[in-house]
Structures are given as structure tokens and as C-alpha cells.
C-alpha positions in Angstrom: -0.2 -0.1 -0.1 1.6 3.5 -0.9 2.0 5.9 2.1 -0.7 8.5 1.6 1.9 10.9 3.2 -0.5 11.7 6.5 1.2 10.8 9.4 -0.3 8.4 11.9 -1.5 9.7 15.0 -1.8 7.6 18.8 -5.6 7.5 17.6 -5.2 5.8 14.2 -7.5 2.3 14.0 -5.3 0.3 16.9 -2.4 0.6 14.3 -4.3 -1.3 11.5 -6.0 -3.9 14.2 -3.7 -6.7 15.3 -1.2 -6.0 13.2 2.8 -5.3 14.5 3.5 -3.0 12.0 0.4 -2.0 9.6 -0.5 -0.1 6.2 -1.4 3.7 7.3 -5.1 3.5 8.6 -6.7 6.6 10.0 -9.3 6.6 12.7 -12.4 7.9 11.7 -14.3 10.8 13.7 -16.6 8.1 16.0 -13.3 6.6 17.2 -12.2 10.4 18.1 -15.4 10.3 20.3 -17.5 8.3 21.9 -20.8 7.5 20.4 -20.0 10.8 17.7 -19.2 13.2 20.3 -16.8 15.7 19.6 -14.8 15.2 23.0 -12.2 13.2 22.4 -11.3 10.0 24.1 -8.5 8.8 25.8 -8.7 5.1 24.3 -10.2 3.3 21.6 -12.7 0.7 22.6 -12.5 -2.4 21.1 -14.7 -5.5 21.0 -13.2 -8.9 19.7 -15.8 -11.1 17.6 -14.4 -14.7 17.5 -12.3 -16.2 19.9 -10.0 -18.7 18.0 -7.1 -19.6 17.3 -6.2 -16.5 15.2 -7.4 -14.3 18.2 -5.6 -16.3 20.6 -2.7 -16.1 18.8 -2.2 -12.4 17.5 -5.5 -10.2 18.0 -5.9 -10.4 21.2 -2.4 -10.1 22.2 -1.2 -7.2 20.0 -4.5 -6.1 21.2 -4.1 -6.1 24.9 0.0 -4.7 23.9 -1.8 -1.2 22.9 -1.4 1.7 25.6 -4.6 3.7 23.1 -6.8 0.6 23.1 -9.4 -1.4 25.8 -10.6 -4.6 24.8 -14.1 -3.9 26.5 -16.0 -7.0 25.0 -15.1 -10.1 23.5 -17.6 -12.2 21.5 -17.2 -16.3 20.9 -20.0 -19.1 20.4 -18.3 -21.4 22.4 -18.1 -21.1 26.2 -14.9 -22.3 27.5 -13.3 -19.9 24.3 -14.9 -17.1 25.3 -14.0 -17.0 28.9 -10.9 -17.9 28.4 -10.6 -15.1 26.0 -12.5 -13.0 28.7 -9.7 -13.9 31.5 -6.6 -12.9 29.3 -8.1 -9.8 28.8 -8.9 -9.4 32.5 -5.4 -10.9 33.8 -3.4 -8.4 31.2 -5.4 -5.1 32.6 -4.8 -6.3 36.3 -3.2 -3.8 38.1 -3.1 -1.4 35.9 -5.5 2.0 34.2 -7.0 0.2 32.1 -8.7 -2.6 34.8 -11.6 -3.3 34.4 -14.2 -5.8 33.7 -14.6 -7.4 29.9 -18.0 -8.2 28.9 -18.8 -11.5 27.1 -21.5 -12.1 24.3 -22.8 -14.9 22.8 -24.7 -12.8 19.5 -22.3 -10.4 17.8 -25.6 -8.3 17.4 -25.3 -7.6 21.1 -21.7 -6.3 20.8 -23.1 -4.0 18.4 -25.2 -2.6 20.1 -23.1 -0.7 22.4 -22.7 2.5 22.2 -19.4 2.5 24.0 -17.9 0.6 21.4 -15.6 2.0 18.6 -14.4 -1.0 17.3 -14.5 -4.4 16.2 -11.7 -6.9 15.2 -13.4 -9.6 13.1 -11.8 -13.3 13.5 -14.8 -15.5 12.9 -14.9 -18.6 10.1 -15.2 -16.9 6.7 -18.7 -18.0 6.3 -19.7 -15.1 9.3 -17.7 -12.4 7.8 -20.0 -10.3 5.5 -22.8 -10.0 8.0 -20.8 -8.6 10.9 -19.0 -6.0 9.1 -22.2 -4.6 7.2 -23.8 -4.3 10.7 -21.0 -2.6 12.4 -20.8 -0.3 9.4 -24.4 0.0 10.2 -23.9 0.5 13.9 -21.3 3.4 13.4 -18.3 0.7 14.0 -14.7 0.8 12.2 -13.8 -2.6 11.7 -10.6 -4.9 11.2 -11.8 -8.2 9.7 -9.6 -11.2 8.9 -8.8 -12.2 5.8 -10.2 -13.2 3.3 -13.1 -10.2 3.2 -16.0 -12.5 2.5 -17.2 -16.0 1.4 -18.6 -14.6 -1.8 -17.7 -12.0 -4.1 -21.3 -10.7 -4.0 -20.9 -10.2 -0.1 -17.3 -8.3 -0.5 -19.6 -5.7 -2.8 -22.0 -5.5 -0.2 -19.5 -4.9 2.4 -17.3 -2.4 0.3 -21.2 -0.4 -0.3 -21.6 -0.5 3.9 -18.5 1.3 4.5 -18.2 3.9 2.2 -22.3 4.6 2.7 -21.5 4.9 6.5 -18.6 6.4 6.1 -16.7 3.7 8.3 -12.8 2.8 8.3 -12.0 -1.1 7.4 -9.3 -2.8 7.5 -9.0 -6.7 5.8 -5.9 -8.3 7.4 -3.0 -9.5 6.0 -0.4 -10.3 8.3 2.0 -11.7 5.4 2.1 -8.4 3.7 3.0 -6.3 7.1 5.1 -8.9 8.7 6.9 -7.2 11.5 10.1 -9.2 9.8 9.5 -7.9 6.5 10.6 -11.2 4.6 8.0 -10.9 1.8 8.2 -7.1 1.7 12.3 -7.8 1.2 11.3 -10.5 -1.7 9.4 -8.0 -3.7 12.8 -5.1 -3.1 14.7 -7.3 -4.9 12.1 -8.4 -7.7 11.6 -4.3 -8.2 15.2 -3.8 -8.0 15.9 -6.0 -10.9 18.7 -7.6 -8.7 17.4 -11.1 -10.0 16.9 -9.9 -13.7 13.7 -9.8 -15.3 10.6 -11.6 -14.4 9.1 -13.6 -17.2 6.9 -15.6 -14.9 5.3 -16.4 -11.5 4.1 -19.6 -10.0 1.9 -19.6 -6.9 1.2 -22.7 -5.2 -1.8 -22.6 -2.0 -3.5 -25.9 -2.2 -6.7 -26.7 -3.7 -10.1 -25.7 -3.2 -12.7 -26.7 -1.0 -15.5 -28.7 -1.5 -18.8 -29.4 -0.4 -19.6 -30.6 3.5 -19.7 -34.5 3.6 -18.5 -34.6 7.3 -20.5 -37.4 9.3 -23.0 -36.4 12.5 -21.5 -36.3 16.1 -22.8 -35.8 19.5 -23.5 -32.5 20.3 -21.6 -31.2 23.4 -23.1 -28.5 25.8 -21.5 -24.8 25.8 -21.6 -24.4 22.0 -24.2 -22.6 20.3 -23.8 -24.8 16.8 -27.2 -22.9 15.2 -25.1 -19.2 15.7 -21.9 -20.7 14.7 -23.9 -22.1 11.4 -25.5 -18.6 10.6 -25.8 -18.1 7.6 -25.3 -21.1 6.1 -27.0 -24.5 5.5 -28.1 -26.0 8.2 -26.0 -29.5 8.9 -25.2 -31.5 12.2 -22.6 -31.0 14.6 -18.7 -32.0 14.0 -15.9 -31.4 15.9 -14.1 -30.9 12.9 -15.9 -27.3 11.7 -15.6 -26.2 15.0 -13.5 -28.5 17.9 -14.6 -27.3 21.6 -12.9 -25.4 23.5 -9.7 -23.4 23.4 -7.1 -25.5 20.7 -3.7 -24.8 19.0 -4.8 -25.8 15.7 -6.9 -24.4 12.7 -10.4 -26.1 12.3 -10.9 -27.8 9.3 -14.1 -25.6 8.2 -11.9 -24.2 5.3 -11.9 -27.0 3.5 -15.6 -27.2 3.2 -17.4 -24.5 0.5 -20.4 -23.8 2.8 -17.6 -22.0 5.1 -14.6 -21.2 3.1 -12.9 -20.8 -0.2 -10.4 -23.5 0.5 -6.7 -22.5 0.5 -7.4 -20.0 -2.7 -9.2 -17.7 -0.2 -7.0 -18.6 2.4 -3.1 -19.0 1.9 -4.5 -17.7 -1.8 -5.2 -14.5 -0.2 -1.6 -14.0 1.1 0.2 -15.7 -1.8 -1.5 -14.1 -4.8 -1.4 -10.4 -3.0 2.4 -10.8 -2.7 2.9 -12.0 -6.3 1.2 -9.0 -7.4 
């Protein structure tokens, strides 16, 4: 992304949300004052929607490290992951001037109804990107959302329209592009400088596409709102491969299935196609 020449300030939208080195992102008027009020706030109140592996590994620890950000709420359909995220926030803020309760929600719409939330970080499965983005814009919230922005192109167009209509700040996450270690940026600089000669062909390997879900039914365990996890996707029986119970340190298999993801093309493709371009 080309530098706009505008100096980033402490009020920038959490410096690209959960990226350690983000492209320039400017805060909208709402982030400078609660509910559009003119008086500036000392901190940006952020709610994290989706508390799985990406939130645990990247978004929560990074947001917790920003002194001008306050995580005021977490939202998750799995009770164990929800409680884990809450306790992580409470523990991180304990003993500081940010020590306060972190509210928990199962339904993201309850989060968006809060007037004190300035911005949301969306780290849900892909089929649950579009509606939270659009509804957050309607509610006057700025948005950081994991890549890919949506499951379908039609949804992406609706999100773009909502961002423009409601004059929100939105960033789609691409940690590979803005990685603090900069390997991909350095590789691009090598190519653009001509140090390896003229580039004739670029080959990108990302894996295969998703397929229609054919997982067998498993017994439902308490503590998961399966209906809400499915959301806009077709109704189907529960399978733990799609939403492993509790806190887990691996990426669930929902990316393999078309109802929820574009597969590797939308996952690593969102990274590698971007870098190739």
C-alpha cells in the first residue's frame, strides 16, 4: 500500500488492528469521540468477535499491547473459548489503569448495540464475515476483519458499499504483507530493483479449493451455540472438525468446505496472490 503521506497518530485505528506493522490507517470521527461526540477519548474501545486460534495467537495479545486501546468485550459461540478470552483480557489489564470488567457475548449483534464500542476485530470463519462487517458499519463501528474479507464476491461488494455509505474505516487483515520481520517486503524489493533479472513468470502454489461438506454427524456437547456458528450457512449436523470444542492450538477444518470457506485459494491464496501481484 502506498504511503498516503498523512502522519499516523495515536488515534489511528489500533494501528491496523492486530498487526504489528500495519499500513497507514486513519481513525474515523467516531473513534475520536464516543458515539460521535466531539470530546476526544483517551482510548479506543474495541470488541473482539471470534476467539479462536487467530484471536488467541495474534489479535488479543497485540491489541492488549496497545496503550491507547481498551478491549471492552469479547464475543464467541463456544463457552470455553469465550471464558478463556475474557480471563486473558482481565489478567492483562490487572493492576493497570485499564483494569475493568471485560464483558462477554455469544451474539455479535449485542456487541454492536453498545454505544461505547468504537471498533471491532472480526476473527470468525469466513462465512461469518459479511454480516458482522455490514452491521458494524451500520452501527457506526470501524472494522478490522481477517482475510479473506468475505466468502463470496457478492458479499464483498455489499461490504464495500456499507463501508462507503456509513463512512467507516475498515481494514482486511493480511499479516503476511505487513509482517514485522518483513521477509515478503524484502523479496518484493529484490524483484522490483531488478537484482534477480527480468521476471517472466510467477508461479503461486496455495493448495486446492474447498469441497461441499460431507462430514458425519457427531454428538453435540454442551457449551456451543451450533445454530449460531452455522449462521448464514446451510443447516447441518454438528461435527467437531468444523468447530473443535474449547481452546485449541490448530486451525479447524472448516476451511476445507465450500459452505464456510473458499479453501486454500481464499486462505493462503489471499496471501500469496497478493504478494505475487
